[in-house]
C-alpha positions in Angstrom: 104.5 90.2 109.2 105.6 86.5 109.1 105.9 84.8 106.0 104.9 80.9 106.4 105.5 77.8 104.8 107.1 77.9 101.3 107.1 81.7 101.6 109.4 81.8 104.5 112.4 81.5 101.9 112.1 84.9 100.3 114.9 83.8 97.8 112.9 80.8 96.8 109.9 82.5 95.4 108.6 85.7 93.7 105.1 87.0 93.6 105.2 87.2 89.7 102.0 88.0 87.9 99.8 86.8 90.7 100.6 89.6 93.2 97.2 91.3 94.1 99.0 94.5 95.0 100.8 94.7 91.6 97.4 94.1 90.0 95.7 96.7 92.2 98.3 99.2 91.3 97.7 98.7 87.6 94.3 100.0 88.3 94.7 102.8 90.8 98.4 103.2 91.1 98.7 106.7 89.7 98.2 110.0 91.6 95.6 111.1 89.2 93.5 107.8 89.5 93.5 107.8 93.3 92.6 111.7 93.4 89.6 111.0 91.1 88.6 108.1 93.3 88.8 110.4 96.3 86.7 113.1 94.6 84.1 110.3 93.7 83.8 109.5 97.3 83.5 113.4 98.2 80.5 113.3 95.7 82.0 114.6 92.3 80.4 113.1 89.4 80.9 115.5 86.5 83.8 115.5 84.1 84.5 119.4 84.5 84.3 119.1 88.3 86.8 116.2 88.4 89.2 118.0 86.2 89.1 121.3 88.2 89.0 119.7 91.6 92.0 117.4 90.8 93.8 120.0 88.9 94.2 117.9 85.7 94.0 118.8 82.0 90.8 117.7 80.1 92.9 115.2 78.2 94.3 113.6 81.3 90.9 113.5 83.1 89.4 112.0 80.1 92.1 109.4 80.0 91.8 108.5 83.8 88.0 108.3 83.8 88.0 106.2 80.8 90.6 103.8 82.5 88.5 103.6 85.8 85.4 102.8 83.8 87.0 100.2 81.7 88.2 98.2 84.9 84.8 98.8 86.7 85.7 101.3 89.5 83.4 103.9 88.0 80.3 103.6 85.9 78.9 106.2 83.5 75.4 107.3 83.9 73.5 109.7 81.6 72.0 113.0 82.9 70.5 116.1 81.3 71.4 119.3 82.6 68.6 122.0 82.4 67.1 120.4 79.6 70.6 120.6 77.6 72.0 117.8 75.7 72.5 114.5 77.4 75.9 114.2 79.2 77.6 111.5 81.3 78.4 111.6 84.9 80.7 109.2 86.7 79.6 107.2 89.8 81.3 104.6 92.0 80.5 100.9 91.4 80.8 98.5 94.3 84.3 97.7 93.0 85.0 101.6 93.6 83.3 101.8 96.9 85.3 98.8 98.1 88.3 101.2 97.8 87.2 103.3 100.6 89.3 101.8 103.4 92.2 102.3 101.0 91.5 105.9 100.5 90.9 106.6 104.2 94.0 104.7 105.3 96.0 106.8 102.7 94.6 109.9 104.2 95.2 108.9 107.7 98.9 107.9 107.0 99.2 111.3 105.3 97.8 112.9 108.4 100.1 111.1 110.7 103.4 111.5 108.8 102.9 114.5 106.4 100.8 116.7 108.6 102.3 116.0 111.9 99.2 114.1 113.2 96.2 116.4 112.1 95.3 116.8 108.5 92.7 119.3 107.0 89.9 116.6 107.2 88.5 113.9 109.6 86.3 111.0 108.7 83.6 110.5 111.4 80.7 108.3 112.1 77.1 109.5 112.6 77.7 110.3 116.1 80.6 112.7 115.2 83.3 110.1 116.5 86.5 109.7 114.4 86.9 106.4 112.7 90.2 104.8 111.9 91.2 102.1 109.5 92.9 99.2 111.1 93.7 95.5 110.7 91.2 93.4 112.8 90.2 89.8 113.1 86.7 88.7 112.3 85.6 89.6 115.8 87.0 93.2 115.4 90.0 92.9 117.6 92.9 94.9 116.3 95.8 92.6 115.1 99.4 93.9 115.5 101.7 93.5 112.4 103.9 91.3 114.5 100.8 88.7 114.8 100.2 88.6 111.1 101.2 85.9 108.8 101.1 85.4 104.9 100.6 82.0 103.6 100.3 80.5 100.1 96.9 79.1 99.0 97.6 75.7 97.8 94.8 75.8 95.4 96.2 79.0 93.6 99.9 78.0 93.7 100.0 76.4 90.4 97.1 78.0 88.6 97.7 81.4 87.1 94.6 83.4 87.5 93.7 85.5 84.5 95.2 88.7 84.3 93.2 91.9 84.8 92.8 94.2 82.1 95.8 96.2 81.2 95.3 99.9 81.7 97.4 102.2 79.7 98.5 105.0 82.1 99.5 108.4 80.3 101.7 110.5 82.2 100.0 113.7 83.7 
């Protein structure tokens, strides 16, 4: 990737509090948060199932679900199992659904480098063809990393956007 304009001198600037990657990692940067998001994509919605499928304690599961709900990745919905007491299930919001390319890219990276090319799962389209995450231009043409540039947006350079909510992260 090429850094352009004022960004080309890496010693002259730092991403500081405006780095979108750092902000995103505050939300989904823990192993447990990403695995809960993975499970939500797989269709998991209930607390006990998240806890069991991710292999977390109830306390850790509760903390992660609370964090993901508080930032808007998941939303709570009431349900009543077998006419029992009302409970909450967790469903992806649009913000959460927009993480799908990230989750698939991580899976495909893990398949390539940690499973020698083939992992246990493959994501396919309705025809059964494997789908891949890639960097494309608006026309769908794959753009190699060497052709990418990063630029500073002039209208954002001097204005510090509001910080996202701080998500306290408890260790597993």
